[in-house]
HTML snippet that shows the backbone in 3Dmol.js (N, CA, C, O; Angstrom):
<script src="https://3Dmol.org/build/3Dmol-min.js"></script>
<div id="view" style="width:600px;height:400px;position:relative"></div>
<script>
const pdb = `
ATOM      1  N   MET A   1       8.861  23.540 -13.978  1.00  0.00           N
ATOM      2  CA  MET A   1       9.328  22.574 -14.944  1.00  0.00           C
ATOM      3  C   MET A   1      10.126  21.448 -14.273  1.00  0.00           C
ATOM      4  O   MET A   1      10.029  20.292 -14.686  1.00  0.00           O
ATOM      5  N   VAL A   2      10.896  21.772 -13.265  1.00  0.00           N
ATOM      6  CA  VAL A   2      11.722  20.779 -12.583  1.00  0.00           C
ATOM      7  C   VAL A   2      10.862  19.856 -11.723  1.00  0.00           C
ATOM      8  O   VAL A   2      11.126  18.656 -11.643  1.00  0.00           O
ATOM      9  N   ILE A   3       9.833  20.413 -11.079  1.00  0.00           N
ATOM     10  CA  ILE A   3       8.988  19.618 -10.174  1.00  0.00           C
ATOM     11  C   ILE A   3       8.313  18.448 -10.894  1.00  0.00           C
ATOM     12  O   ILE A   3       8.367  17.333 -10.375  1.00  0.00           O
ATOM     13  N   PRO A   4       7.675  18.635 -12.067  1.00  0.00           N
ATOM     14  CA  PRO A   4       7.083  17.490 -12.754  1.00  0.00           C
ATOM     15  C   PRO A   4       8.117  16.432 -13.131  1.00  0.00           C
ATOM     16  O   PRO A   4       7.832  15.236 -13.064  1.00  0.00           O
ATOM     17  N   LEU A   5       9.310  16.863 -13.524  1.00  0.00           N
ATOM     18  CA  LEU A   5      10.367  15.917 -13.878  1.00  0.00           C
ATOM     19  C   LEU A   5      10.794  15.103 -12.665  1.00  0.00           C
ATOM     20  O   LEU A   5      10.967  13.889 -12.765  1.00  0.00           O
ATOM     21  N   VAL A   6      10.966  15.755 -11.531  1.00  0.00           N
ATOM     22  CA  VAL A   6      11.343  15.059 -10.295  1.00  0.00           C
ATOM     23  C   VAL A   6      10.247  14.081  -9.890  1.00  0.00           C
ATOM     24  O   VAL A   6      10.521  12.951  -9.486  1.00  0.00           O
ATOM     25  N   HIS A   7       9.007  14.531 -10.005  1.00  0.00           N
ATOM     26  CA  HIS A   7       7.870  13.660  -9.663  1.00  0.00           C
ATOM     27  C   HIS A   7       7.861  12.422 -10.562  1.00  0.00           C
ATOM     28  O   HIS A   7       7.663  11.310 -10.073  1.00  0.00           O
ATOM     29  N   GLU A   8       8.068  12.597 -11.847  1.00  0.00           N
ATOM     30  CA  GLU A   8       8.074  11.477 -12.794  1.00  0.00           C
ATOM     31  C   GLU A   8       9.233  10.526 -12.507  1.00  0.00           C
ATOM     32  O   GLU A   8       9.063   9.308 -12.553  1.00  0.00           O
ATOM     33  N   LEU A   9      10.394  11.071 -12.213  1.00  0.00           N
ATOM     34  CA  LEU A   9      11.545  10.236 -11.863  1.00  0.00           C
ATOM     35  C   LEU A   9      11.285   9.440 -10.585  1.00  0.00           C
ATOM     36  O   LEU A   9      11.634   8.263 -10.502  1.00  0.00           O
ATOM     37  N   TRP A  10      10.678  10.077  -9.600  1.00  0.00           N
ATOM     38  CA  TRP A  10      10.355   9.403  -8.339  1.00  0.00           C
ATOM     39  C   TRP A  10       9.371   8.264  -8.583  1.00  0.00           C
ATOM     40  O   TRP A  10       9.540   7.162  -8.061  1.00  0.00           O
ATOM     41  N   LYS A  11       8.343   8.539  -9.380  1.00  0.00           N
ATOM     42  CA  LYS A  11       7.330   7.530  -9.682  1.00  0.00           C
ATOM     43  C   LYS A  11       7.959   6.353 -10.428  1.00  0.00           C
ATOM     44  O   LYS A  11       7.673   5.196 -10.120  1.00  0.00           O
ATOM     45  N   THR A  12       8.805   6.644 -11.396  1.00  0.00           N
ATOM     46  CA  THR A  12       9.467   5.592 -12.166  1.00  0.00           C
ATOM     47  C   THR A  12      10.389   4.766 -11.279  1.00  0.00           C
ATOM     48  O   THR A  12      10.445   3.544 -11.415  1.00  0.00           O
ATOM     49  N   SER A  13      11.110   5.416 -10.373  1.00  0.00           N
ATOM     50  CA  SER A  13      12.006   4.671  -9.489  1.00  0.00           C
ATOM     51  C   SER A  13      11.219   3.791  -8.523  1.00  0.00           C
ATOM     52  O   SER A  13      11.666   2.694  -8.187  1.00  0.00           O
ATOM     53  N   GLN A  14      10.060   4.252  -8.074  1.00  0.00           N
ATOM     54  CA  GLN A  14       9.218   3.430  -7.202  1.00  0.00           C
ATOM     55  C   GLN A  14       8.712   2.197  -7.949  1.00  0.00           C
ATOM     56  O   GLN A  14       8.702   1.095  -7.400  1.00  0.00           O
ATOM     57  N   GLN A  15       8.295   2.382  -9.194  1.00  0.00           N
ATOM     58  CA  GLN A  15       7.826   1.255 -10.002  1.00  0.00           C
ATOM     59  C   GLN A  15       8.957   0.263 -10.245  1.00  0.00           C
ATOM     60  O   GLN A  15       8.756  -0.949 -10.159  1.00  0.00           O
ATOM     61  N   SER A  16      10.141   0.777 -10.546  1.00  0.00           N
ATOM     62  CA  SER A  16      11.295  -0.089 -10.782  1.00  0.00           C
ATOM     63  C   SER A  16      11.635  -0.897  -9.539  1.00  0.00           C
ATOM     64  O   SER A  16      11.891  -2.098  -9.620  1.00  0.00           O
ATOM     65  N   TYR A  17      11.636  -0.231  -8.384  1.00  0.00           N
ATOM     66  CA  TYR A  17      11.922  -0.925  -7.128  1.00  0.00           C
ATOM     67  C   TYR A  17      10.884  -2.008  -6.863  1.00  0.00           C
ATOM     68  O   TYR A  17      11.233  -3.115  -6.454  1.00  0.00           O
ATOM     69  N   SER A  18       9.626  -1.699  -7.091  1.00  0.00           N
ATOM     70  CA  SER A  18       8.551  -2.653  -6.865  1.00  0.00           C
ATOM     71  C   SER A  18       8.720  -3.889  -7.752  1.00  0.00           C
ATOM     72  O   SER A  18       8.579  -5.016  -7.278  1.00  0.00           O
ATOM     73  N   LEU A  19       9.018  -3.683  -9.029  1.00  0.00           N
ATOM     74  CA  LEU A  19       9.246  -4.805  -9.944  1.00  0.00           C
ATOM     75  C   LEU A  19      10.458  -5.631  -9.526  1.00  0.00           C
ATOM     76  O   LEU A  19      10.412  -6.861  -9.536  1.00  0.00           O
ATOM     77  N   LEU A  20      11.523  -4.963  -9.165  1.00  0.00           N
ATOM     78  CA  LEU A  20      12.745  -5.649  -8.743  1.00  0.00           C
ATOM     79  C   LEU A  20      12.516  -6.452  -7.467  1.00  0.00           C
ATOM     80  O   LEU A  20      12.951  -7.599  -7.365  1.00  0.00           O
ATOM     81  N   ALA A  21      11.841  -5.858  -6.505  1.00  0.00           N
ATOM     82  CA  ALA A  21      11.566  -6.548  -5.243  1.00  0.00           C
ATOM     83  C   ALA A  21      10.671  -7.762  -5.471  1.00  0.00           C
ATOM     84  O   ALA A  21      10.907  -8.827  -4.901  1.00  0.00           O
ATOM     85  N   GLY A  22       9.650  -7.602  -6.301  1.00  0.00           N
ATOM     86  CA  GLY A  22       8.755  -8.720  -6.597  1.00  0.00           C
ATOM     87  C   GLY A  22       9.475  -9.851  -7.304  1.00  0.00           C
ATOM     88  O   GLY A  22       9.262 -11.022  -6.992  1.00  0.00           O
ATOM     89  N   THR A  23      10.326  -9.502  -8.252  1.00  0.00           N
ATOM     90  CA  THR A  23      11.094 -10.514  -8.981  1.00  0.00           C
ATOM     91  C   THR A  23      12.054 -11.241  -8.049  1.00  0.00           C
ATOM     92  O   THR A  23      12.162 -12.466  -8.100  1.00  0.00           O
ATOM     93  N   ALA A  24      12.750 -10.495  -7.198  1.00  0.00           N
ATOM     94  CA  ALA A  24      13.683 -11.102  -6.249  1.00  0.00           C
ATOM     95  C   ALA A  24      12.947 -12.025  -5.280  1.00  0.00           C
ATOM     96  O   ALA A  24      13.409 -13.130  -4.994  1.00  0.00           O
ATOM     97  N   SER A  25      11.818 -11.573  -4.786  1.00  0.00           N
ATOM     98  CA  SER A  25      11.037 -12.387  -3.848  1.00  0.00           C
ATOM     99  C   SER A  25      10.564 -13.683  -4.506  1.00  0.00           C
ATOM    100  O   SER A  25      10.682 -14.757  -3.917  1.00  0.00           O
ATOM    101  N   SER A  26      10.034 -13.586  -5.716  1.00  0.00           N
ATOM    102  CA  SER A  26       9.564 -14.777  -6.431  1.00  0.00           C
ATOM    103  C   SER A  26      10.715 -15.738  -6.724  1.00  0.00           C
ATOM    104  O   SER A  26      10.560 -16.954  -6.611  1.00  0.00           O
ATOM    105  N   THR A  27      11.853 -15.191  -7.095  1.00  0.00           N
ATOM    106  CA  THR A  27      13.019 -16.027  -7.395  1.00  0.00           C
ATOM    107  C   THR A  27      13.470 -16.795  -6.163  1.00  0.00           C
ATOM    108  O   THR A  27      13.743 -17.993  -6.241  1.00  0.00           O
ATOM    109  N   ILE A  28      13.548 -16.119  -5.040  1.00  0.00           N
ATOM    110  CA  ILE A  28      13.969 -16.777  -3.795  1.00  0.00           C
ATOM    111  C   ILE A  28      12.960 -17.856  -3.402  1.00  0.00           C
ATOM    112  O   ILE A  28      13.348 -18.961  -3.023  1.00  0.00           O
ATOM    113  N   LYS A  29      11.673 -17.540  -3.489  1.00  0.00           N
ATOM    114  CA  LYS A  29      10.650 -18.539  -3.147  1.00  0.00           C
ATOM    115  C   LYS A  29      10.739 -19.749  -4.064  1.00  0.00           C
ATOM    116  O   LYS A  29      10.599 -20.885  -3.612  1.00  0.00           O
ATOM    117  N   MET A  30      10.971 -19.511  -5.350  1.00  0.00           N
ATOM    118  CA  MET A  30      11.079 -20.614  -6.301  1.00  0.00           C
ATOM    119  C   MET A  30      12.301 -21.466  -5.991  1.00  0.00           C
ATOM    120  O   MET A  30      12.236 -22.693  -6.058  1.00  0.00           O
ATOM    121  N   LEU A  31      13.419 -20.821  -5.652  1.00  0.00           N
ATOM    122  CA  LEU A  31      14.650 -21.559  -5.365  1.00  0.00           C
ATOM    123  C   LEU A  31      14.537 -22.428  -4.123  1.00  0.00           C
ATOM    124  O   LEU A  31      15.124 -23.509  -4.073  1.00  0.00           O
ATOM    125  N   VAL A  32      13.796 -21.976  -3.126  1.00  0.00           N
ATOM    126  CA  VAL A  32      13.668 -22.767  -1.898  1.00  0.00           C
ATOM    127  C   VAL A  32      12.428 -23.659  -1.912  1.00  0.00           C
ATOM    128  O   VAL A  32      12.117 -24.311  -0.915  1.00  0.00           O
ATOM    129  N   GLY A  33      11.719 -23.686  -3.046  1.00  0.00           N
ATOM    130  CA  GLY A  33      10.585 -24.588  -3.190  1.00  0.00           C
ATOM    131  C   GLY A  33       9.303 -24.109  -2.538  1.00  0.00           C
ATOM    132  O   GLY A  33       8.407 -24.918  -2.296  1.00  0.00           O
ATOM    133  N   LYS A  34       9.184 -22.828  -2.246  1.00  0.00           N
ATOM    134  CA  LYS A  34       7.992 -22.299  -1.591  1.00  0.00           C
ATOM    135  C   LYS A  34       6.989 -21.704  -2.581  1.00  0.00           C
ATOM    136  O   LYS A  34       5.870 -21.361  -2.197  1.00  0.00           O
ATOM    137  N   CYS A  35       7.377 -21.582  -3.837  1.00  0.00           N
ATOM    138  CA  CYS A  35       6.516 -20.946  -4.821  1.00  0.00           C
ATOM    139  C   CYS A  35       6.469 -21.821  -6.069  1.00  0.00           C
ATOM    140  O   CYS A  35       7.499 -22.318  -6.524  1.00  0.00           O
ATOM    141  N   HIS A  36       5.295 -22.004  -6.609  1.00  0.00           N
ATOM    142  CA  HIS A  36       5.139 -22.810  -7.811  1.00  0.00           C
ATOM    143  C   HIS A  36       4.341 -22.031  -8.844  1.00  0.00           C
ATOM    144  O   HIS A  36       3.536 -21.161  -8.512  1.00  0.00           O
ATOM    145  N   THR A  37       4.585 -22.363 -10.088  1.00  0.00           N
ATOM    146  CA  THR A  37       3.865 -21.695 -11.163  1.00  0.00           C
ATOM    147  C   THR A  37       2.409 -22.121 -11.170  1.00  0.00           C
ATOM    148  O   THR A  37       2.035 -23.092 -10.513  1.00  0.00           O
ATOM    149  N   GLY A  38       1.601 -21.404 -11.902  1.00  0.00           N
ATOM    150  CA  GLY A  38       0.179 -21.728 -12.013  1.00  0.00           C
ATOM    151  C   GLY A  38      -0.057 -23.124 -12.552  1.00  0.00           C
ATOM    152  O   GLY A  38      -0.931 -23.839 -12.063  1.00  0.00           O
ATOM    153  N   HIS A  39       0.720 -23.523 -13.563  1.00  0.00           N
ATOM    154  CA  HIS A  39       0.545 -24.859 -14.132  1.00  0.00           C
ATOM    155  C   HIS A  39       0.873 -25.941 -13.109  1.00  0.00           C
ATOM    156  O   HIS A  39       0.178 -26.954 -13.026  1.00  0.00           O
ATOM    157  N   TYR A  40       1.920 -25.727 -12.340  1.00  0.00           N
ATOM    158  CA  TYR A  40       2.284 -26.700 -11.308  1.00  0.00           C
ATOM    159  C   TYR A  40       1.121 -26.902 -10.347  1.00  0.00           C
ATOM    160  O   TYR A  40       0.765 -28.034 -10.017  1.00  0.00           O
ATOM    161  N   ASN A  41       0.532 -25.799  -9.902  1.00  0.00           N
ATOM    162  CA  ASN A  41      -0.580 -25.882  -8.954  1.00  0.00           C
ATOM    163  C   ASN A  41      -1.780 -26.590  -9.556  1.00  0.00           C
ATOM    164  O   ASN A  41      -2.427 -27.391  -8.881  1.00  0.00           O
ATOM    165  N   LEU A  42      -2.087 -26.305 -10.820  1.00  0.00           N
ATOM    166  CA  LEU A  42      -3.221 -26.964 -11.477  1.00  0.00           C
ATOM    167  C   LEU A  42      -2.989 -28.464 -11.608  1.00  0.00           C
ATOM    168  O   LEU A  42      -3.886 -29.263 -11.339  1.00  0.00           O
ATOM    169  N   ILE A  43      -1.791 -28.839 -12.020  1.00  0.00           N
ATOM    170  CA  ILE A  43      -1.473 -30.263 -12.171  1.00  0.00           C
ATOM    171  C   ILE A  43      -1.498 -30.962 -10.813  1.00  0.00           C
ATOM    172  O   ILE A  43      -1.993 -32.084 -10.697  1.00  0.00           O
ATOM    173  N   GLU A  44      -0.967 -30.303  -9.793  1.00  0.00           N
ATOM    174  CA  GLU A  44      -0.976 -30.877  -8.447  1.00  0.00           C
ATOM    175  C   GLU A  44      -2.406 -31.119  -7.958  1.00  0.00           C
ATOM    176  O   GLU A  44      -2.706 -32.172  -7.395  1.00  0.00           O
ATOM    177  N   ARG A  45      -3.287 -30.135  -8.177  1.00  0.00           N
ATOM    178  CA  ARG A  45      -4.697 -30.296  -7.774  1.00  0.00           C
ATOM    179  C   ARG A  45      -5.374 -31.419  -8.547  1.00  0.00           C
ATOM    180  O   ARG A  45      -6.192 -32.153  -7.993  1.00  0.00           O
ATOM    181  N   PHE A  46      -5.035 -31.556  -9.828  1.00  0.00           N
ATOM    182  CA  PHE A  46      -5.598 -32.616 -10.659  1.00  0.00           C
ATOM    183  C   PHE A  46      -5.220 -33.984 -10.095  1.00  0.00           C
ATOM    184  O   PHE A  46      -6.083 -34.840  -9.905  1.00  0.00           O
ATOM    185  N   PHE A  47      -3.928 -34.188  -9.828  1.00  0.00           N
ATOM    186  CA  PHE A  47      -3.481 -35.467  -9.273  1.00  0.00           C
ATOM    187  C   PHE A  47      -4.066 -35.716  -7.888  1.00  0.00           C
ATOM    188  O   PHE A  47      -4.433 -36.845  -7.562  1.00  0.00           O
ATOM    189  N   LYS A  48      -4.153 -34.674  -7.078  1.00  0.00           N
ATOM    190  CA  LYS A  48      -4.712 -34.823  -5.734  1.00  0.00           C
ATOM    191  C   LYS A  48      -6.173 -35.267  -5.802  1.00  0.00           C
ATOM    192  O   LYS A  48      -6.601 -36.123  -5.027  1.00  0.00           O
ATOM    193  N   ALA A  49      -6.937 -34.684  -6.729  1.00  0.00           N
ATOM    194  CA  ALA A  49      -8.344 -35.076  -6.881  1.00  0.00           C
ATOM    195  C   ALA A  49      -8.461 -36.535  -7.303  1.00  0.00           C
ATOM    196  O   ALA A  49      -9.357 -37.247  -6.850  1.00  0.00           O
ATOM    197  N   ILE A  50      -7.557 -36.977  -8.167  1.00  0.00           N
ATOM    198  CA  ILE A  50      -7.581 -38.381  -8.592  1.00  0.00           C
ATOM    199  C   ILE A  50      -7.222 -39.292  -7.429  1.00  0.00           C
ATOM    200  O   ILE A  50      -7.913 -40.279  -7.175  1.00  0.00           O
ATOM    201  N   LEU A  51      -6.146 -38.968  -6.722  1.00  0.00           N
ATOM    202  CA  LEU A  51      -5.698 -39.811  -5.613  1.00  0.00           C
ATOM    203  C   LEU A  51      -6.697 -39.852  -4.461  1.00  0.00           C
ATOM    204  O   LEU A  51      -6.887 -40.892  -3.832  1.00  0.00           O
ATOM    205  N   ASP A  52      -7.341 -38.700  -4.187  1.00  0.00           N
ATOM    206  CA  ASP A  52      -8.305 -38.632  -3.084  1.00  0.00           C
ATOM    207  C   ASP A  52      -9.714 -39.007  -3.513  1.00  0.00           C
ATOM    208  O   ASP A  52     -10.632 -39.035  -2.694  1.00  0.00           O
ATOM    209  N   ASP A  53      -9.884 -39.297  -4.810  1.00  0.00           N
ATOM    210  CA  ASP A  53     -11.188 -39.626  -5.382  1.00  0.00           C
ATOM    211  C   ASP A  53     -12.224 -38.546  -5.067  1.00  0.00           C
ATOM    212  O   ASP A  53     -13.334 -38.831  -4.617  1.00  0.00           O
ATOM    213  N   THR A  54     -11.824 -37.299  -5.320  1.00  0.00           N
ATOM    214  CA  THR A  54     -12.722 -36.164  -5.112  1.00  0.00           C
ATOM    215  C   THR A  54     -13.026 -35.506  -6.455  1.00  0.00           C
ATOM    216  O   THR A  54     -12.380 -35.786  -7.464  1.00  0.00           O
ATOM    217  N   ARG A  55     -14.015 -34.636  -6.442  1.00  0.00           N
ATOM    218  CA  ARG A  55     -14.456 -33.966  -7.665  1.00  0.00           C
ATOM    219  C   ARG A  55     -13.406 -32.946  -8.103  1.00  0.00           C
ATOM    220  O   ARG A  55     -12.827 -32.237  -7.281  1.00  0.00           O
ATOM    221  N   LEU A  56     -13.175 -32.889  -9.407  1.00  0.00           N
ATOM    222  CA  LEU A  56     -12.268 -31.885  -9.959  1.00  0.00           C
ATOM    223  C   LEU A  56     -12.932 -30.515  -9.888  1.00  0.00           C
ATOM    224  O   LEU A  56     -14.158 -30.411  -9.913  1.00  0.00           O
ATOM    225  N   GLN A  57     -12.116 -29.460  -9.799  1.00  0.00           N
ATOM    226  CA  GLN A  57     -12.665 -28.112  -9.725  1.00  0.00           C
ATOM    227  C   GLN A  57     -13.309 -27.693 -11.042  1.00  0.00           C
ATOM    228  O   GLN A  57     -14.246 -26.895 -11.052  1.00  0.00           O
ATOM    229  N   VAL A  58     -12.811 -28.226 -12.143  1.00  0.00           N
ATOM    230  CA  VAL A  58     -13.357 -27.920 -13.460  1.00  0.00           C
ATOM    231  C   VAL A  58     -13.675 -29.242 -14.139  1.00  0.00           C
ATOM    232  O   VAL A  58     -12.839 -30.144 -14.189  1.00  0.00           O
ATOM    233  N   THR A  59     -14.897 -29.349 -14.662  1.00  0.00           N
ATOM    234  CA  THR A  59     -15.271 -30.584 -15.346  1.00  0.00           C
ATOM    235  C   THR A  59     -14.665 -30.613 -16.746  1.00  0.00           C
ATOM    236  O   THR A  59     -14.222 -29.588 -17.262  1.00  0.00           O
ATOM    237  N   ALA A  60     -14.652 -31.790 -17.348  1.00  0.00           N
ATOM    238  CA  ALA A  60     -14.124 -31.924 -18.711  1.00  0.00           C
ATOM    239  C   ALA A  60     -14.948 -31.083 -19.684  1.00  0.00           C
ATOM    240  O   ALA A  60     -14.392 -30.461 -20.590  1.00  0.00           O
ATOM    241  N   ASP A  61     -16.264 -31.059 -19.504  1.00  0.00           N
ATOM    242  CA  ASP A  61     -17.128 -30.257 -20.384  1.00  0.00           C
ATOM    243  C   ASP A  61     -16.806 -28.773 -20.271  1.00  0.00           C
ATOM    244  O   ASP A  61     -16.767 -28.067 -21.279  1.00  0.00           O
ATOM    245  N   GLU A  62     -16.576 -28.295 -19.049  1.00  0.00           N
ATOM    246  CA  GLU A  62     -16.209 -26.886 -18.858  1.00  0.00           C
ATOM    247  C   GLU A  62     -14.868 -26.579 -19.522  1.00  0.00           C
ATOM    248  O   GLU A  62     -14.701 -25.526 -20.137  1.00  0.00           O
ATOM    249  N   GLY A  63     -13.930 -27.489 -19.397  1.00  0.00           N
ATOM    250  CA  GLY A  63     -12.622 -27.317 -20.023  1.00  0.00           C
ATOM    251  C   GLY A  63     -12.719 -27.274 -21.534  1.00  0.00           C
ATOM    252  O   GLY A  63     -12.070 -26.451 -22.180  1.00  0.00           O
ATOM    253  N   ARG A  64     -13.531 -28.161 -22.104  1.00  0.00           N
ATOM    254  CA  ARG A  64     -13.730 -28.161 -23.556  1.00  0.00           C
ATOM    255  C   ARG A  64     -14.373 -26.863 -24.030  1.00  0.00           C
ATOM    256  O   ARG A  64     -13.999 -26.335 -25.077  1.00  0.00           O
ATOM    257  N   GLU A  65     -15.335 -26.343 -23.271  1.00  0.00           N
ATOM    258  CA  GLU A  65     -15.996 -25.094 -23.646  1.00  0.00           C
ATOM    259  C   GLU A  65     -15.011 -23.926 -23.607  1.00  0.00           C
ATOM    260  O   GLU A  65     -15.027 -23.071 -24.493  1.00  0.00           O
ATOM    261  N   VAL A  66     -14.170 -23.886 -22.603  1.00  0.00           N
ATOM    262  CA  VAL A  66     -13.154 -22.835 -22.520  1.00  0.00           C
ATOM    263  C   VAL A  66     -12.232 -22.910 -23.731  1.00  0.00           C
ATOM    264  O   VAL A  66     -11.921 -21.884 -24.337  1.00  0.00           O
ATOM    265  N   MET A  67     -11.794 -24.114 -24.090  1.00  0.00           N
ATOM    266  CA  MET A  67     -10.902 -24.271 -25.237  1.00  0.00           C
ATOM    267  C   MET A  67     -11.604 -23.902 -26.546  1.00  0.00           C
ATOM    268  O   MET A  67     -10.972 -23.340 -27.440  1.00  0.00           O
ATOM    269  N   ARG A  68     -12.894 -24.206 -26.674  1.00  0.00           N
ATOM    270  CA  ARG A  68     -13.648 -23.847 -27.877  1.00  0.00           C
ATOM    271  C   ARG A  68     -13.678 -22.331 -28.043  1.00  0.00           C
ATOM    272  O   ARG A  68     -13.436 -21.817 -29.135  1.00  0.00           O
ATOM    273  N   VAL A  69     -13.974 -21.622 -26.962  1.00  0.00           N
ATOM    274  CA  VAL A  69     -14.020 -20.160 -26.998  1.00  0.00           C
ATOM    275  C   VAL A  69     -12.632 -19.597 -27.274  1.00  0.00           C
ATOM    276  O   VAL A  69     -12.483 -18.672 -28.073  1.00  0.00           O
ATOM    277  N   TYR A  70     -11.620 -20.148 -26.620  1.00  0.00           N
ATOM    278  CA  TYR A  70     -10.240 -19.701 -26.812  1.00  0.00           C
ATOM    279  C   TYR A  70      -9.833 -19.847 -28.283  1.00  0.00           C
ATOM    280  O   TYR A  70      -9.244 -18.933 -28.860  1.00  0.00           O
ATOM    281  N   GLU A  71     -10.149 -21.004 -28.888  1.00  0.00           N
ATOM    282  CA  GLU A  71      -9.783 -21.232 -30.281  1.00  0.00           C
ATOM    283  C   GLU A  71     -10.506 -20.269 -31.216  1.00  0.00           C
ATOM    284  O   GLU A  71      -9.935 -19.839 -32.218  1.00  0.00           O
ATOM    285  N   LYS A  72     -11.753 -19.924 -30.902  1.00  0.00           N
ATOM    286  CA  LYS A  72     -12.470 -18.946 -31.714  1.00  0.00           C
ATOM    287  C   LYS A  72     -11.803 -17.575 -31.621  1.00  0.00           C
ATOM    288  O   LYS A  72     -11.673 -16.872 -32.624  1.00  0.00           O
ATOM    289  N   ILE A  73     -11.386 -17.203 -30.430  1.00  0.00           N
ATOM    290  CA  ILE A  73     -10.708 -15.915 -30.245  1.00  0.00           C
ATOM    291  C   ILE A  73      -9.402 -15.899 -31.029  1.00  0.00           C
ATOM    292  O   ILE A  73      -9.122 -14.939 -31.746  1.00  0.00           O
ATOM    293  N   VAL A  74      -8.603 -16.951 -30.898  1.00  0.00           N
ATOM    294  CA  VAL A  74      -7.318 -17.019 -31.586  1.00  0.00           C
ATOM    295  C   VAL A  74      -7.507 -17.006 -33.095  1.00  0.00           C
ATOM    296  O   VAL A  74      -6.785 -16.303 -33.802  1.00  0.00           O
ATOM    297  N   SER A  75      -8.471 -17.774 -33.599  1.00  0.00           N
ATOM    298  CA  SER A  75      -8.680 -17.787 -35.050  1.00  0.00           C
ATOM    299  C   SER A  75      -9.155 -16.424 -35.529  1.00  0.00           C
ATOM    300  O   SER A  75      -8.816 -16.020 -36.641  1.00  0.00           O
ATOM    301  N   GLY A  76      -9.936 -15.697 -34.719  1.00  0.00           N
ATOM    302  CA  GLY A  76     -10.357 -14.351 -35.070  1.00  0.00           C
ATOM    303  C   GLY A  76      -9.182 -13.389 -35.121  1.00  0.00           C
ATOM    304  O   GLY A  76      -9.125 -12.512 -35.984  1.00  0.00           O
ATOM    305  N   LEU A  77      -8.241 -13.556 -34.191  1.00  0.00           N
ATOM    306  CA  LEU A  77      -7.055 -12.697 -34.174  1.00  0.00           C
ATOM    307  C   LEU A  77      -6.147 -12.995 -35.369  1.00  0.00           C
ATOM    308  O   LEU A  77      -5.548 -12.090 -35.949  1.00  0.00           O
ATOM    309  N   ASN A  78      -6.057 -14.265 -35.721  1.00  0.00           N
ATOM    310  CA  ASN A  78      -5.172 -14.654 -36.823  1.00  0.00           C
ATOM    311  C   ASN A  78      -5.725 -14.191 -38.170  1.00  0.00           C
ATOM    312  O   ASN A  78      -4.966 -14.053 -39.129  1.00  0.00           O
ATOM    313  N   SER A  79      -7.022 -13.951 -38.256  1.00  0.00           N
ATOM    314  CA  SER A  79      -7.609 -13.546 -39.537  1.00  0.00           C
ATOM    315  C   SER A  79      -7.451 -12.046 -39.783  1.00  0.00           C
ATOM    316  O   SER A  79      -7.798 -11.562 -40.861  1.00  0.00           O
ATOM    317  N   CYS A  80      -6.936 -11.309 -38.810  1.00  0.00           N
ATOM    318  CA  CYS A  80      -6.747  -9.854 -38.972  1.00  0.00           C
ATOM    319  C   CYS A  80      -5.558  -9.518 -39.820  1.00  0.00           C
ATOM    320  O   CYS A  80      -5.273  -8.342 -40.044  1.00  0.00           O
TER     321      CYS A  80
END
`;
const viewer = $3Dmol.createViewer("view");
viewer.addModel(pdb, "pdb");
viewer.setStyle({}, {cartoon: {color: "spectrum"}});
viewer.zoomTo();
viewer.render();
</script>
């Protein structure tokens, strides 16, 4: 009976440490400017493509299709 409890406590403490370490690492990277959110990276790539006159990774048509599907999913969830 004690062994499963110890095992569960050990597993939980490992998960907690992993979450804490990841959060601390991300926070430090963000504070020193080494880490950016997903939106920041997308916006940066968008501006870079415009400035360098290169093709965007996602076309406007692809973006519209993603939003159409997303809106259908959301409206389906809201009708529940």
